[in-house]
N, C-alpha and C positions, 0 to 999 in steps of 0.2 A: 286813505293811504293804501295799505295792502293787508294781507293776513299775517304779516311779520309780528311776532309777539315779544320780541326782545329789543331792548334799547341799550346802547353803550354811551354813557356820559363821559366825555373826555375832558378832563379838567386841565386847562392850559392857560390859566389866568395868573400864574405866579410871576413874581418880579425877577427871580433869579439873582438876587443880591450876592449870594455866595459864589456864583459863577463868575462874577466880575465883568459881566457883559453889558453893553450899552442898551441892548434890546431886551424885552421880556424873555425869560428862559425858553419858552416854547418856540421862539422865532430865531434862536441862535442856530447857526448852521453846523451840521455834522457832514462834512464833505459836500456832497452834491445837493443837499436839501436840509430844511430846518428840522429841529427836534420834533415839531408837530407833524411834519410830513412823514418822517420815519415812523412815528407812532401810528398814524392813520394807515400806512401801508400794511401794518400788521392787522389793524382793525378791519380793513376792507378785504383782507384775505381770510378772515374768520367767516363763519356762517352769517348770512344776511341779517342785519339789524338796523333799527333806526340809530343814527349816529348824531349825537348832540355835542357840539364843541363849545366849551365855555372859555371865552377869551377875554383879555382886557378890553375895556370899551374903546381904548385908543387904537386897537389892532383888529377890530371886527372885520374890516374889509380885507385885510391880509389873511386872517383866519379863513374867511369865506373862499378866497382865491385858492389857498392851499388845499382846503378840504375838497372843493369841487374838482381840482386838478387830480387829486388822489382817488376820488370816488369813481370817476369815469361814468359808466352806465348807472351807477348807484347814486348819482347826484340827487335824485328825488328823495332819498332817505336822509339827507343831511339838513341839520338845523344849527344855526349859529346864534348864541346868546351871550350877553355881557356878564362877566363874573362879578362877585362881590368883594368886600374888603377882607374876608377870610376864606379859607378853603371851604368851610361848612356852608357859608353863604353862597359861594360859587356853585357848589353841588346843588343846593336848594334851587338856584336859578335854572340849572339844567333839568331838574326834576319837574319844574313847572312847565317845561316844553314837551313832556312825554305825550306821544300819540295815544288815543284811547285804547287801541288794541294791545298795547304793551302790558305784559304780565310779569316779565322778568327784567330786572334792571341791573346793569353792570356799571360800576363807577371806576374809571381808569385814569391814572395820572399820565399826562402827556410826557412827563419827564422820564417815565419808564418806556422809552421810545422803541426799544428793540424787543419788546415782549413778543414771543412767538404766537401766531394765531391759534395753535393747538392749546395753549394755556387759556386763552379767551374762551374757546369752545368748551374746555374742560370745566371752567367755572360755571358757565351758563347751563351746561348739561346737569351738573350736580344740584344747582338751585332748582331746576325743574323736577329732578328726581326726588328731592328730599323736602322741598319747601323751607329749607333753612338758609341762613346766611352762609356764604362760602368765601374763604380766604385762601389764596395761593401763598404758600410759604416755602422757605428753605430751612433745613435743619441748621442750627448753629454749630459750627465745627471748631471755633476758637474757644480757648479756655477763657471763661468770663469771671471777672473779679468785681466785688462791690468795694467802693472806695469811700474814704472819709478824708477830705482834704487831699493832702499829698501822700496819704498812707493807704495801704491795702487793708480793708477791714475783714473781708471773708471771700471765700470762693462761692460761686453760684452754680447749681446743678444745671448744666446746659441741656440735659435730656428733657427738661421741662420747658425749654425755650425754642422759639422758631422766629425767623426773620420774615416779617409781613411784606407782601408785595401787592400789586394790583394787576388786573381788575378784581374788585371785590363785588360779589353778586348777591342779589336779594330778590325775594318776591316783592313786587311793586307795592302792594298795600302795606306790607310790614315796614318797608323802608320809608314810605311817606308818613306813616303814623309815627315812626321813631323820630323823624326830623321835626314833625309838628310838635312833639312833646319833649324834645331834648332840653335838658336843664343847664347844659354847659356847652362850651365851644370845643368840639373835638377836632383832631387832625386826622382821624381814621374813621372810615364809615362803619366798620364792624364794631367800633366802640359805641357808636350812636345806637345801633340796633341791639347791642348787648345790654345797654342800659335799659332798653325797653323790654328785655327778657327774651329776645329771639335767639335760639341756639345758633352757633356759628361753627361750621365744619371747616377742616383744613383739606386742601388738595395740593398736589405737587406744583411748585412754581418752576422758575427757570433761572439759571445763572445769568442768562442774557437779559433778564428783566430787572436789572439794577437801576437805581434812580440816579439820573444825571444831576448832580448837585454842585460839584466842585470842578475846577479845571482838570484835575486828574480823572474824574469820571468822564468828562468830555473827551479826553484823549483816549480812554478805554473804548468809548463808543465809536470813535473814529477808527480805531484798530479793527473792531468787529465789523464795521460797515465795509471796510476795504477787503476783508477776508470773506465776506458773505457771498454765497452763490447768487449769481444773477438769475432773475426769473424771466424766462422768455415769455412773449405775449401769449403763446399757446399753453403756458403753464408748466413747461419742462424746465428743470434746473440745469444750469451750465456751470460747472466748477471752474474756479479761477486757479491760476498757477499756485497761489498761496495755499490752496486747499490740498495740494498734492504732497503728502508727507510720507511717501513710500521710500524716499532716498535722502541721503545727506545732500546739502546744497551749499554752494560757494558764492560769495558776493564780494565785489570790489568797491572800495570807497576811496575818495581822494579829497584833499582840502588844501587851500592856499590862503595864507594870511600875510599881510605886509606888516613890517615893523612900523610903529608910530602910535601905539596905544598909550594909555596912562598907567603909571605904577610900574611894578616889576613884571618881568616875563613869567607867564605860566605856560608850560609846555610839557607834554607827556605826563600830565597829572601832578607836576612838581612846580614849585615856585623857584625862580632863578634870580636871586637878588643881584642887583647891579647890571643885569642885562636889559636891553630895551624891550618894552612890551610889544606884543602883537595887537593889532586893532581887530575889533569884532564886536558882534552883538553881545556875546558873553565875555569870556576872558581871552578869546582868540586862540585857544589851544587847538592847533591844527591836527595834532596827533589824536586827541580825544574825538574830534569831530569826524575825522576820517574813519576811525573805528566804528562810530555810530552808523555812518553811511554804509560801511561794509556789512555790518550785522543786519541792518534793516533790508539792504539789498538782497542778501542771501535768503532771508526769510520771506521776501516778497511783500514787505510792509512799508514801501515808500522810502523816504529819505529823511535827513535831519530837518529839512524845511517843513516836511509834512507834520512832524510831531513836536518840533521845538521852535515854531515860528513866533512872531511877535504877539500872537494870541496866548502865549504861555509866559506871562511876565515873570513868573517865579524863576525862570531860567536866565533872565537878564543878569549878566555878571556872574553866572554860575560857573563852577570849575568842572573839569572832566569827571570827577567822582560822581557828581549829580547826574550828568548826561549819561554816563555808562550804566549807573544803577537803574535809571528809568528805562534805558534801552533794553537791558536784561529783563526787566519786568514785562515790557511790551512783547519781546520775543517769547518769553515763558508763557504769557497769557495766550499767545497765538499757537502754542503747542510745539515750540522749538527749544532745544538745548544748544547753547553755544559751545562748539567744540574747542576752537582756538582761533586766535587772530594773530596775523603776522603783519608787522608795520615796517615800512622804510621811510625814513625822513631825509630830505635833501635840504641842507642848510650850511652856511658858513659858520654860524654861531647859534647857540652856545656850544662849547665843547661838551660832547654828550657821553663819551665812553666811560668817564669816571662815575657817572650817575645812572648808567644803564640798568644795573640790577635794581636800584631803588625805584626807578621809573616803571620797570616791568612788574615789580611787586605791587606798586600802587595801582596801576592799571588793571592788573589781574584781580586784585581784591575788589575793586569797584565793579568790574564786569562779572565777576564770579566765574571766570574762565581764563585759561592761560593766554597771556599776551606777550609776544616777543617783539623787540624793537631793534632795528639796525639804523645806523645813520651814516650819511656820506656827504661829501661836498661835490660840486659840479665843475671842478677845475677852473673856477672863475667865470664860467659861462652862465649867461642868463641872469634873471633877477635874483635867483638864489646865490649865484656866484658873486654878484655885486652886493650881497648881504642886504638886499632890500626886503627880503621876506623868507618864508619857509613853505616848502611844498612837501606833502605827505601822501603816501599811498598805503592802503591797508587791504588785506585779503582776510575774509572771515569764513569759517565753516560752521554750519548749523546742522543739527541732526534731529530727527523726529523725537519728541518726548516719549 
């Protein structure tokens, strides 16, 4: 091989049941590439190492294709192996493929796909400097409670707690010995070496190194990927429009839905008994949908189809309250505060003026920002004038957090 003395075992053999996807988790797409591809982009931007990808036996060819595409000139340092029935067995399969020169081993979950390369290097450097196990962590900031059934039993001192991430790093010999002598099946590599008596140090992790486990995690990853600076071939960073947070920004959204859905009408966050329903993937609330597009447009974060497509089944049949709350979270995580939203609805029905204040209150509460709504007819012109549907325009302002 070479004189490279570090290996990174990328564990990508999980099924991803909680993600609700048809493919194993590592092969679910995050915008332009799979979770595994995004993970390997960070790995190959870290300092050179042997890279061992542990994949499901059914997806070895695909894992090899992805890894070689991301490796580029480092393709000679890539090894692909089949995983086992548990994470611990998958890691053991990866360890069996270590090159003889390797002295430092990092074990990394592919599901932590956006881990920055500096975290990877920090872990490896600390292993080499100390000879200990190394765990990247984040301090726990939430108040933690211990529960008994449906009741709170006690508070937990969060100053003693940390959230574990990957990659976790170890001296090769210590890790191999720990795995050979493990007495139980652990889900965490530092637990394996701790049982064997190896000290484990903490280093700083990253907020971006969260584990993609649920559909909400996948949506968060997509948000981050869309906002990430693009790396030019020569290694320089090119900022995107979404990264420029020097000034307030304005976005426009529009939506159209035809009457013809099932049940009662849902519009502007309210149910309208006795009115014909609008058709749509969710409840057809054109006001709520236009607000979502306006906010996302202003923040440079795509549109409603980007974040609430058919791959988010939890939003099928959802009402505006759910869409607006999630949109506010997306904008907030991207570093934006929603200033206000102004909406104009064009429709022959329902009569809106007597419920305007109620609608504005419901929409504002869901979005966490002031929403004003006006309504007008079109003097009998067009599809709205013929009472075939509803058309809505929204304008949103966002400001840097």
